[in-house]
N, C-alpha and C positions, 0 to 999 in steps of 0.2 A: 501492498498501500505505497501508497505517496501519502505527504503531511496533509494535505488539503483533504483528502478520503479520512483520514481516520477525524481529523477536526467533524465535516458532514456528517459524519455517523456519529459522532457523541454531540452535536446539533441537532439532531432532525427532531430528537422528542420535545425539546426546547423548543423548536419552530412548529411542529405540531399541535402543541400545547398553545401556543400564542395564538393560532387560528383557530381553535376549537372553536365548533360554532357555528362557522361558516362552511361554505362547501368545500369539498375534498380539496387538499393542495395536492397537485400531480409533481413524482419526482424534480422534474426540472423548474418547477416552479420554488419547492423547496431549495434545491441547487440553485437557483437564481439568489435567492435570499441569501442562504449561507454564503455565496461570493465575496456579496456584498460586505457581510459581516467581517469575512476571512482578510478583504481589503484593508479596513481599520483596524484590523490587532497588527498591535506591538509586535518587532522584529522579536524581544524575547518571547512570546507568546508563541509568535511562526515557528521559533526554534525550539522552544516547548514540544510540538507538533512533530517538526523535524527530527525529533532525536527520538521519538514514541516511534515515528517510519523506519529510522532505522534499527530498532531493537525488533520491531515486527520483522524487517526484512532477514536481520540475524536468529530468528526464531524459526523460520522459513526454511533459511540455508541448512540449521540444524535440523531440523524435522524430515528435510526432505533433502538431504545431501548431493545424490547426484541430480536432482531439476536442472532442466534447459527448457528457457521457455520454446516454442515452438509454434508461429502461428499458422492456422488453416489457410489453405488455399483455396 
């Protein structure tokens, strides 16, 4: 995962709670709201999420040591 995706995953419930009672938000609308929030975050917060992304990357490498990304064609 990259840092924005982790941030989005953590903020999704917060966004849904803010818009509760209104018509359902689609994923693209949630992403747009979270992207605006992300742009306003401080470098310290972004660094925190970059560290989380690096941690997830290491955990993935340990769990799947021979994994190699191979996109479908």
